[in-house]
A tleap script that builds the chain and sets N, CA, C and O, in Angstrom:
source leaprc.protein.ff14SB
mol = sequence {
  NMET ASN GLY LYS GLY SER ASN ALA GLU PHE
  LEU LYS GLU TYR GLN LYS ARG PHE GLU LYS
  LYS LEU CYS GLU ASN GLU ILE THR VAL VAL
  LYS TYR TRP LYS GLU ARG LEU ASP LYS LEU
  VAL ALA MET LYS PRO ASP GLY ILE GLY SER
  LEU GLN LEU GLU MET LYS LYS LEU SER GLN
  MET MET ASN THR ARG ILE GLU THR LEU LYS
  LYS CGLY
}
set mol.1.N position { 106.019 41.978 40.239 }
set mol.1.CA position { 106.209 41.149 41.409 }
set mol.1.C position { 107.001 41.889 42.490 }
set mol.1.O position { 106.697 41.776 43.677 }
set mol.2.N position { 108.020 42.647 42.071 }
set mol.2.CA position { 108.822 43.393 43.025 }
set mol.2.C position { 107.998 44.441 43.764 }
set mol.2.O position { 108.204 44.677 44.955 }
set mol.3.N position { 107.066 45.069 43.052 }
set mol.3.CA position { 106.228 46.088 43.677 }
set mol.3.C position { 105.397 45.522 44.810 }
set mol.3.O position { 105.264 46.144 45.863 }
set mol.4.N position { 104.846 44.356 44.595 }
set mol.4.CA position { 104.031 43.718 45.641 }
set mol.4.C position { 104.890 43.296 46.820 }
set mol.4.O position { 104.470 43.418 47.971 }
set mol.5.N position { 106.089 42.801 46.541 }
set mol.5.CA position { 106.990 42.380 47.608 }
set mol.5.C position { 107.422 43.541 48.475 }
set mol.5.O position { 107.465 43.422 49.699 }
set mol.6.N position { 107.743 44.661 47.855 }
set mol.6.CA position { 108.180 45.823 48.628 }
set mol.6.C position { 107.014 46.428 49.412 }
set mol.6.O position { 107.197 46.935 50.519 }
set mol.7.N position { 105.815 46.371 48.830 }
set mol.7.CA position { 104.635 46.841 49.572 }
set mol.7.C position { 104.393 45.984 50.800 }
set mol.7.O position { 104.081 46.498 51.875 }
set mol.8.N position { 104.535 44.686 50.639 }
set mol.8.CA position { 104.327 43.775 51.766 }
set mol.8.C position { 105.368 44.041 52.855 }
set mol.8.O position { 105.042 44.050 54.042 }
set mol.9.N position { 106.615 44.254 52.449 }
set mol.9.CA position { 107.675 44.563 53.413 }
set mol.9.C position { 107.391 45.884 54.120 }
set mol.9.O position { 107.552 45.997 55.335 }
set mol.10.N position { 106.968 46.879 53.348 }
set mol.10.CA position { 106.646 48.189 53.925 }
set mol.10.C position { 105.521 48.055 54.948 }
set mol.10.O position { 105.615 48.588 56.054 }
set mol.11.N position { 104.463 47.346 54.577 }
set mol.11.CA position { 103.337 47.167 55.488 }
set mol.11.C position { 103.743 46.405 56.746 }
set mol.11.O position { 103.296 46.732 57.846 }
set mol.12.N position { 104.578 45.403 56.584 }
set mol.12.CA position { 105.050 44.622 57.726 }
set mol.12.C position { 105.853 45.504 58.681 }
set mol.12.O position { 105.659 45.457 59.895 }
set mol.13.N position { 106.758 46.308 58.116 }
set mol.13.CA position { 107.576 47.212 58.924 }
set mol.13.C position { 106.723 48.289 59.588 }
set mol.13.O position { 106.938 48.625 60.753 }
set mol.14.N position { 105.762 48.825 58.854 }
set mol.14.CA position { 104.869 49.848 59.397 }
set mol.14.C position { 104.042 49.273 60.545 }
set mol.14.O position { 103.874 49.925 61.576 }
set mol.15.N position { 103.529 48.068 60.374 }
set mol.15.CA position { 102.736 47.421 61.425 }
set mol.15.C position { 103.599 47.162 62.656 }
set mol.15.O position { 103.148 47.347 63.787 }
set mol.16.N position { 104.825 46.741 62.438 }
set mol.16.CA position { 105.748 46.484 63.543 }
set mol.16.C position { 105.989 47.762 64.348 }
set mol.16.O position { 105.941 47.747 65.578 }
set mol.17.N position { 106.248 48.868 63.641 }
set mol.17.CA position { 106.476 50.151 64.318 }
set mol.17.C position { 105.220 50.628 65.033 }
set mol.17.O position { 105.295 51.170 66.136 }
set mol.18.N position { 104.059 50.424 64.401 }
set mol.18.CA position { 102.795 50.821 65.009 }
set mol.18.C position { 102.548 50.051 66.297 }
set mol.18.O position { 102.165 50.636 67.311 }
set mol.19.N position { 102.765 48.750 66.261 }
set mol.19.CA position { 102.552 47.921 67.451 }
set mol.19.C position { 103.527 48.288 68.563 }
set mol.19.O position { 103.165 48.270 69.740 }
set mol.20.N position { 104.766 48.622 68.195 }
set mol.20.CA position { 105.752 49.040 69.190 }
set mol.20.C position { 105.303 50.342 69.854 }
set mol.20.O position { 105.373 50.472 71.076 }
set mol.21.N position { 104.845 51.303 69.053 }
set mol.21.CA position { 104.386 52.589 69.588 }
set mol.21.C position { 103.160 52.394 70.481 }
set mol.21.O position { 103.044 53.026 71.531 }
set mol.22.N position { 102.259 51.526 70.066 }
set mol.22.CA position { 101.068 51.228 70.855 }
set mol.22.C position { 101.454 50.646 72.214 }
set mol.22.O position { 100.889 51.016 73.243 }
set mol.23.N position { 102.413 49.741 72.205 }
set mol.23.CA position { 102.896 49.125 73.441 }
set mol.23.C position { 103.548 50.168 74.350 }
set mol.23.O position { 103.312 50.173 75.559 }
set mol.24.N position { 104.365 51.048 73.771 }
set mol.24.CA position { 105.003 52.114 74.553 }
set mol.24.C position { 103.966 53.023 75.192 }
set mol.24.O position { 104.106 53.412 76.352 }
set mol.25.N position { 102.922 53.365 74.435 }
set mol.25.CA position { 101.855 54.209 74.977 }
set mol.25.C position { 101.130 53.515 76.117 }
set mol.25.O position { 100.809 54.144 77.125 }
set mol.26.N position { 100.873 52.235 75.966 }
set mol.26.CA position { 100.189 51.489 77.023 }
set mol.26.C position { 101.041 51.441 78.288 }
set mol.26.O position { 100.518 51.578 79.393 }
set mol.27.N position { 102.339 51.249 78.133 }
set mol.27.CA position { 103.240 51.243 79.289 }
set mol.27.C position { 103.200 52.589 79.999 }
set mol.27.O position { 103.166 52.640 81.228 }
set mol.28.N position { 103.204 53.670 79.242 }
set mol.28.CA position { 103.151 55.014 79.821 }
set mol.28.C position { 101.870 55.212 80.626 }
set mol.28.O position { 101.899 55.749 81.733 }
set mol.29.N position { 100.755 54.777 80.064 }
set mol.29.CA position { 99.466 54.932 80.743 }
set mol.29.C position { 99.422 54.105 82.025 }
set mol.29.O position { 98.987 54.599 83.066 }
set mol.30.N position { 99.860 52.875 81.958 }
set mol.30.CA position { 99.836 52.010 83.137 }
set mol.30.C position { 100.756 52.561 84.223 }
set mol.30.O position { 100.416 52.513 85.405 }
set mol.31.N position { 101.922 53.086 83.829 }
set mol.31.CA position { 102.830 53.691 84.804 }
set mol.31.C position { 102.166 54.868 85.509 }
set mol.31.O position { 102.288 55.020 86.725 }
set mol.32.N position { 101.464 55.702 84.742 }
set mol.32.CA position { 100.788 56.868 85.328 }
set mol.32.C position { 99.782 56.435 86.397 }
set mol.32.O position { 99.797 56.951 87.514 }
set mol.33.N position { 98.918 55.495 86.052 }
set mol.33.CA position { 97.894 55.067 87.002 }
set mol.33.C position { 98.498 54.302 88.174 }
set mol.33.O position { 97.961 54.349 89.281 }
set mol.34.N position { 99.597 53.603 87.950 }
set mol.34.CA position { 100.285 52.923 89.050 }
set mol.34.C position { 100.833 53.950 90.033 }
set mol.34.O position { 100.729 53.762 91.245 }
set mol.35.N position { 101.413 55.027 89.528 }
set mol.35.CA position { 101.912 56.094 90.396 }
set mol.35.C position { 100.782 56.684 91.236 }
set mol.35.O position { 100.945 56.940 92.428 }
set mol.36.N position { 99.636 56.893 90.593 }
set mol.36.CA position { 98.479 57.424 91.337 }
set mol.36.C position { 98.047 56.463 92.438 }
set mol.36.O position { 97.761 56.888 93.557 }
set mol.37.N position { 98.000 55.177 92.130 }
set mol.37.CA position { 97.626 54.184 93.140 }
set mol.37.C position { 98.669 54.089 94.247 }
set mol.37.O position { 98.321 53.941 95.419 }
set mol.38.N position { 99.946 54.174 93.880 }
set mol.38.CA position { 101.003 54.135 94.887 }
set mol.38.C position { 100.875 55.289 95.873 }
set mol.38.O position { 101.097 55.116 97.072 }
set mol.39.N position { 100.516 56.474 95.363 }
set mol.39.CA position { 100.284 57.620 96.250 }
set mol.39.C position { 99.136 57.339 97.200 }
set mol.39.O position { 99.191 57.687 98.379 }
set mol.40.N position { 98.104 56.710 96.680 }
set mol.40.CA position { 96.937 56.376 97.496 }
set mol.40.C position { 97.317 55.374 98.585 }
set mol.40.O position { 96.902 55.510 99.736 }
set mol.41.N position { 98.094 54.386 98.221 }
set mol.41.CA position { 98.534 53.368 99.176 }
set mol.41.C position { 99.436 53.981 100.247 }
set mol.41.O position { 99.360 53.597 101.414 }
set mol.42.N position { 100.281 54.923 99.861 }
set mol.42.CA position { 101.251 55.510 100.780 }
set mol.42.C position { 100.635 56.510 101.752 }
set mol.42.O position { 101.226 56.798 102.793 }
set mol.43.N position { 99.472 57.037 101.433 }
set mol.43.CA position { 98.904 58.061 102.304 }
set mol.43.C position { 98.453 57.479 103.638 }
set mol.43.O position { 98.112 56.300 103.740 }
set mol.44.N position { 98.459 58.308 104.626 }
set mol.44.CA position { 98.041 57.921 105.971 }
set mol.44.C position { 96.700 58.601 106.272 }
set mol.44.O position { 96.666 59.675 106.873 }
set mol.45.N position { 95.604 57.975 105.856 }
set mol.45.CA position { 94.303 58.627 106.046 }
set mol.45.C position { 93.899 58.662 107.517 }
set mol.45.O position { 94.314 57.826 108.319 }
set mol.46.N position { 93.072 59.663 107.844 }
set mol.46.CA position { 92.563 59.795 109.212 }
set mol.46.C position { 91.576 58.678 109.529 }
set mol.46.O position { 91.426 58.273 110.682 }
set mol.47.N position { 90.922 58.197 108.511 }
set mol.47.CA position { 89.950 57.129 108.699 }
set mol.47.C position { 89.562 56.552 107.353 }
set mol.47.O position { 90.098 56.929 106.311 }
set mol.48.N position { 88.634 55.646 107.402 }
set mol.48.CA position { 88.204 54.978 106.166 }
set mol.48.C position { 87.507 55.953 105.230 }
set mol.48.O position { 87.582 55.805 104.010 }
set mol.49.N position { 86.836 56.941 105.787 }
set mol.49.CA position { 86.113 57.919 104.974 }
set mol.49.C position { 87.025 58.701 104.045 }
set mol.49.O position { 86.715 58.879 102.867 }
set mol.50.N position { 88.150 59.170 104.574 }
set mol.50.CA position { 89.074 59.943 103.738 }
set mol.50.C position { 89.739 59.054 102.688 }
set mol.50.O position { 90.019 59.509 101.579 }
set mol.51.N position { 89.993 57.794 103.029 }
set mol.51.CA position { 90.549 56.859 102.054 }
set mol.51.C position { 89.544 56.599 100.930 }
set mol.51.O position { 89.907 56.558 99.754 }
set mol.52.N position { 88.280 56.425 101.308 }
set mol.52.CA position { 87.232 56.219 100.302 }
set mol.52.C position { 87.107 57.433 99.393 }
set mol.52.O position { 86.915 57.291 98.186 }
set mol.53.N position { 87.213 58.611 99.961 }
set mol.53.CA position { 87.128 59.841 99.177 }
set mol.53.C position { 88.255 59.899 98.142 }
set mol.53.O position { 88.015 60.237 96.983 }
set mol.54.N position { 89.464 59.575 98.551 }
set mol.54.CA position { 90.592 59.567 97.624 }
set mol.54.C position { 90.416 58.504 96.539 }
set mol.54.O position { 90.780 58.725 95.385 }
set mol.55.N position { 89.861 57.359 96.909 }
set mol.55.CA position { 89.607 56.299 95.937 }
set mol.55.C position { 88.547 56.744 94.935 }
set mol.55.O position { 88.654 56.453 93.744 }
set mol.56.N position { 87.528 57.446 95.414 }
set mol.56.CA position { 86.495 57.966 94.510 }
set mol.56.C position { 87.079 58.989 93.550 }
set mol.56.O position { 86.727 59.001 92.370 }
set mol.57.N position { 87.973 59.851 94.042 }
set mol.57.CA position { 88.619 60.841 93.177 }
set mol.57.C position { 89.407 60.152 92.070 }
set mol.57.O position { 89.345 60.553 90.908 }
set mol.58.N position { 90.143 59.122 92.438 }
set mol.58.CA position { 90.922 58.375 91.454 }
set mol.58.C position { 90.014 57.702 90.428 }
set mol.58.O position { 90.304 57.708 89.232 }
set mol.59.N position { 88.933 57.132 90.899 }
set mol.59.CA position { 87.972 56.484 90.012 }
set mol.59.C position { 87.350 57.497 89.051 }
set mol.59.O position { 87.170 57.205 87.869 }
set mol.60.N position { 87.022 58.686 89.558 }
set mol.60.CA position { 86.456 59.728 88.708 }
set mol.60.C position { 87.468 60.199 87.659 }
set mol.60.O position { 87.103 60.468 86.515 }
set mol.61.N position { 88.724 60.294 88.052 }
set mol.61.CA position { 89.769 60.679 87.090 }
set mol.61.C position { 89.853 59.650 85.967 }
set mol.61.O position { 89.957 60.007 84.793 }
set mol.62.N position { 89.808 58.381 86.333 }
set mol.62.CA position { 89.886 57.315 85.341 }
set mol.62.C position { 88.664 57.347 84.426 }
set mol.62.O position { 88.787 57.169 83.214 }
set mol.63.N position { 87.511 57.570 84.994 }
set mol.63.CA position { 86.287 57.631 84.208 }
set mol.63.C position { 86.322 58.816 83.237 }
set mol.63.O position { 85.932 58.684 82.077 }
set mol.64.N position { 86.782 59.949 83.707 }
set mol.64.CA position { 86.906 61.126 82.863 }
set mol.64.C position { 87.852 60.848 81.696 }
set mol.64.O position { 87.577 61.235 80.560 }
set mol.65.N position { 88.956 60.184 81.980 }
set mol.65.CA position { 89.925 59.855 80.926 }
set mol.65.C position { 89.315 58.898 79.901 }
set mol.65.O position { 89.526 59.056 78.699 }
set mol.66.N position { 88.571 57.920 80.372 }
set mol.66.CA position { 87.905 56.976 79.473 }
set mol.66.C position { 86.933 57.704 78.561 }
set mol.66.O position { 86.913 57.462 77.354 }
set mol.67.N position { 86.128 58.593 79.126 }
set mol.67.CA position { 85.163 59.352 78.334 }
set mol.67.C position { 85.868 60.234 77.308 }
set mol.67.O position { 85.407 60.359 76.173 }
set mol.68.N position { 86.989 60.850 77.705 }
set mol.68.CA position { 87.746 61.683 76.783 }
set mol.68.C position { 88.274 60.855 75.618 }
set mol.68.O position { 88.215 61.289 74.468 }
set mol.69.N position { 88.785 59.675 75.912 }
set mol.69.CA position { 89.304 58.802 74.858 }
set mol.69.C position { 88.195 58.321 73.920 }
set mol.69.O position { 88.410 58.192 72.715 }
set mol.70.N position { 87.022 58.058 74.470 }
set mol.70.CA position { 85.905 57.611 73.638 }
set mol.70.C position { 85.471 58.706 72.662 }
set mol.70.O position { 85.105 58.416 71.523 }
set mol.71.N position { 85.512 59.955 73.104 }
set mol.71.CA position { 85.106 61.078 72.244 }
set mol.71.C position { 86.103 61.299 71.119 }
set mol.71.O position { 85.722 61.627 69.995 }
set mol.72.N position { 87.398 61.116 71.432 }
set mol.72.CA position { 88.447 61.393 70.449 }
set mol.72.C position { 88.688 60.212 69.606 }
set mol.72.O position { 89.539 60.251 68.717 }
savepdb mol mol.pdb
quit
């Protein structure tokens, strides 16, 4: 009985640590993309065309990252 109880405690603690690490990673990722968007918002484009170009670059970066994550 003790073996099962300690296994359950171990699994509970491991899951807790895993979820905490997952949350920390998500915060890091969201902060990164927020910084990129903040740079985009702060820029003074010459016109709508240059703003669209920067938005497309950001979108392509995000797409590339998604594809990389899917492969790994």
